[in-house]
N, C-alpha and C positions, 0 to 999 in steps of 0.2 A: 116365208115370203108369200106363199099362196094365200094365206088368210088376209093379208093386207090388200090383195087384189080383189077379194070377194065383194067388198063394199063398192069398188069401182065397177065391177061386173054387174052388180045389182042395179046401179044407177044407169049403166049403159042399156040394160034390159028395159028399164022404165022409159028411157028416151027413145028406144027402138034402134039404137046403134049396134046392138049385138043380139044374135039369136042363139048362139052356141058358145059355151065357155072356152073350149079348146082353141078355136081360131082366134078368139079375142085375146087370150093370154099369149098365143104364139106371136101375134102382131105386136104386142106390147111387152115383150119379154124383158127388154132392157129397162123400161120404165119401172117394172116391179122388181127387178133384180133377180129374176128367175134363173138366168144363166150367168154364172160367174166366170170371170176370166181366170186363166191359170196364173198362179203366183210365180214370181221371178225365180224363186228357189227351185220350184218344180221344173221349170224350163231348163235351169242350169244342171239339175240332176239328169234330166233326159239327154242333154247335150253330152255330158260326161259319159253316160252309159253308151251312147252311140259311138263315141271315140274309143271306149274300152272294148267294145264288141268288134270293131273293125280292125283291131290290131292282131 
């Protein structure tokens, strides 16, 4: 997913909108899909584990 953002980063550098890559990607993390949401099955497994440990 990072490679897809490199083109956009280079264009932002040319426009003067970005001076550093890390802040640029942090601000636009959802646009580039850099941070994924947890899947439902993983949330269910975590919930089950929590109930199993508390017994």
